[in-house]
C-alpha positions, 0 to 999 in steps of 0.5 A: 133694147139695143135700138133704144140704147143706141138712140140714147147714145145718139141723144147723149152725143147730140147733147154733148155736141150742143154743150160743146158748141155752147162752151165754144160760143162762150169762150169766143164771147169771153175772148171777144170781150177780153180783146175788147177790154184790152183794146179799151185799156190800150185806147184809155192808156193812149188817151191818158198819155196824150192827155198828160202830154197835152196837159204838160204842153198846155201848162208849159212847165215841167215839160218832158225832156228826152233821154238823149238831152238828159244824158247831154246835160248830166255829162256837161254837169259832171265835167264841170263838177270834175274841174272844180272838185279840188276847189270844193275839197279845199273849202269843204266845211269852211264855207258853211260858216264863213261868208268870205270863204263862200265868196272866195270859193265861188270866185275861184270856181267861176274863173275855172268854169269861164275857161269853157267859154260859157257865161258863168255867175255866182248865186249871190245877187251882186256876182259879176258874170264872166263871159257876159258878152255871149249871154248879152248877144244871145238876148239881143239876137232874140230881141231881133227874133233870131233863133239861138241858145246859150248855156249859163252856169251858176256856182252855188254857195254849197259848191255845186252848180246849176246849168241853165240852157236858154233856147229861143225858137224865133217865137218862144223862149225856154229854159232847161235847168239842172242842178248838181250837188256834192254827196257826202262821199264828194261825188256829183249828184243830180238833184233836179232837172226841169224844162219850162217855157218863159212866159215873158222876158226882157233885156233891160237898159240897165243890163238885167235879164228879167223873166217870168217862168210859166208856173202852176196857177189857181185853181191847180194850186192854192198858194202863189208860185213865184216864177220871176227871176232877174239876172244881171248880165252886163256888170256894173262898174267896179266903183258902183259895186264898191259903193253898193257893197260898202255903203248901201246893201247893208240897209236894204228896204226892210227894218229901216227907212233910210233908203225908202223915204225922202229926207235931208239934213234939214228934215231928219225927224222921220227917220226910224233911228231905233230901227237903223241902230242895228244896221249902223252897228254892223257897219261900225263894228263889223258884226251883227247886233245881238240881244237875248230878248226881243225888246231891250234897252240900249244905253244912251251913250252906246246908241248915240255914238253909233247913230252919230257916226253916220248921221249929222244929228245931235244927242238932243235931237235923237232924244226928241226923235227916237224912242227914248226912255228918260228914266233909264237913260236908254233907247229901246230896240225891238227885234224885227219880226211879224209883230212889227214887219209885214213883208212885201215884194218891195221890202224884199228888193235889193239896192243897186248903185248904178251911178256915182256923181261927185259934187264940188262941195265934196258930197257924193250922189249915188243913183240907186235902183231897187231891184225886185225879183219877187213877183213883180220882176222889176229892176227899178221899182223905185229910183232914188238918189242917196247923198253921202260924204266921206269924212277925214277919218275915212268914215261916211255920213249919210246926208239925204235921200230923194226918191225920184219922180212919183216912186214914193206913191208906188211903194207901201208906207213904212212900218216903224220898228216900235209902236211909239212912232216918231214925227213923220215928215210930209215931204 
């Protein structure tokens, strides 16, 4: 009996040992699996990180910025914001509704920032860059494959700044952009930081820095992402800027065809007088033309007075060439919108006077470039000559426009404001 019990105890002990071995083996297998899974996860994470880094590197936009560089950028921006704080406080709340106040604020801020020695410009297209020589030298050196970098500050209309650091490594150019604004408590706040490769760039003979950033492209995105940019480096002469701002920029290339068609005093039938009215109205009265309805009738006397101030046409010619309602003795005006205007890269161009020539007969010929920083990134989509003449009372008359070379063939046909189109010249 005792022997039998002893044998049973031995069997139980043996079974327990076997069970323990089985459990231990299971634990080892589980441990090995856990280690393997952990290793796989680490490998996958490492691969994912490398993949993300490679994707960023291949995409060449939204590139990683190391922490030390971020600190440097933020510190630079905060120092600049500190120097312009008093100016911002003086204009805070005023500049939002007053274009003149915006310009005054930006000009004063530019004068302060220029003391750092870095180039600085305003965010408006016709702003004059301070310390532009340094930016120009950087670009000319890059054209010669010389490595270098430059920081450009841009003063924004909201009183904040954008810091753009361009670097050239002898082969490729990159731009590190940072934007800082004022919070409601008037404290500087960084709102954006990005590093991108510049796909292609040029410093043109007109003094413009034109470049295309690397941006997301299909199939990664379904809509066009425009990475084009044009920055005027070498300032225009004071005379060119004056003529641009006083007599040219008001028209642009949308809503009227004063600058984008060929015409002269012997051939004025093709001008869109109904479209031009609001632009001449703004020049004459220094305010925008407003109307409650999208289509309104403008009394003949008012319409003719405005147009004839700036163009050598008669009342009879206007009645024949413009859209005129004889019964009501009024001209039609229609608000510019999707029904009568299809935006293109050309129509979004801005005119820039690059040369002023005076003739013996008293007329002035302005050489104008259509500068487009949308999609095509071209600082002379067309070049045209606008002829004007100053009147004895100080007013100006427009006498003709000539698009040079074959420029007219490379821009979209003009869409008149109203469907009742006037005669269009073939010249």
